[in-house]
C-alpha positions as CSV (number, residue, x, y, z in Angstrom):
1,X,79.5,-81.0,85.9
2,X,76.0,-79.5,85.7
3,X,77.3,-76.6,87.8
4,X,79.8,-75.7,85.1
5,X,77.2,-76.0,82.4
6,X,74.5,-74.0,84.3
7,X,77.0,-71.1,84.7
8,X,78.0,-71.4,81.0
9,X,81.5,-72.4,81.9
10,X,81.5,-75.1,79.2
11,X,85.3,-75.3,79.1
12,X,85.3,-76.3,82.8
13,X,82.7,-79.0,82.0
14,X,84.8,-80.3,79.1
15,X,87.9,-80.3,81.4
16,X,85.9,-82.4,83.9
17,X,84.8,-84.8,81.2
18,X,88.3,-85.1,79.8
19,X,89.7,-85.8,83.3
20,X,87.1,-88.6,83.6
21,X,88.2,-90.0,80.3
22,X,91.9,-89.9,81.4
23,X,90.9,-91.8,84.6
24,X,89.1,-94.4,82.4
25,X,92.2,-94.8,80.3
26,X,94.3,-95.2,83.5
27,X,91.7,-97.8,84.7
28,X,92.2,-99.8,81.5
29,X,96.0,-99.5,81.8
30,X,96.0,-100.8,85.3
31,X,93.5,-103.7,84.7
32,X,94.9,-104.7,81.3
33,X,91.8,-106.3,79.8
34,X,93.8,-107.7,77.0
35,X,95.4,-110.0,79.6
36,X,92.1,-111.1,81.1
37,X,91.0,-113.5,78.4
38,X,91.1,-116.4,80.8
39,X,89.1,-114.6,83.5
40,X,85.8,-114.0,81.8
41,X,83.9,-112.4,84.7
42,X,86.7,-109.9,85.6
43,X,87.1,-109.1,81.9
44,X,83.4,-108.5,81.6
45,X,83.4,-106.2,84.7
46,X,86.4,-104.1,83.5
47,X,85.0,-103.7,79.9
48,X,81.5,-102.9,81.2
49,X,82.9,-100.2,83.6
50,X,85.0,-98.6,80.8
51,X,82.3,-98.7,78.2
52,X,79.8,-97.2,80.6
53,X,82.2,-94.4,81.3
54,X,82.7,-93.7,77.6
55,X,78.9,-93.8,77.0
56,X,78.2,-91.2,79.7
57,X,81.1,-89.0,78.7
58,X,79.9,-89.1,75.1
59,X,76.4,-88.1,76.1
60,X,77.8,-85.2,78.2
61,X,80.0,-84.0,75.3
62,X,77.0,-83.8,72.9
63,X,76.0,-80.5,74.5
64,X,79.2,-79.0,73.0
65,X,78.8,-80.3,69.5
66,X,77.5,-78.1,66.7
67,X,74.5,-79.3,64.7
68,X,75.4,-80.6,61.3
69,X,72.1,-80.3,59.5
């Protein structure tokens, strides 16, 4: 990821982030957190992993956003 950004290949960095987001979506599809309501610990683990992935991807994508001031 940083390799792509360091070489100003932002599109490759964005592709890598989007691949991670697709993997996170697949993770949620496989684990089906909406069916884990009676397994509180497993539900917590699945949601925490997914949300952490989304948080990190959001931070990495901020580099590509234009300022709005």
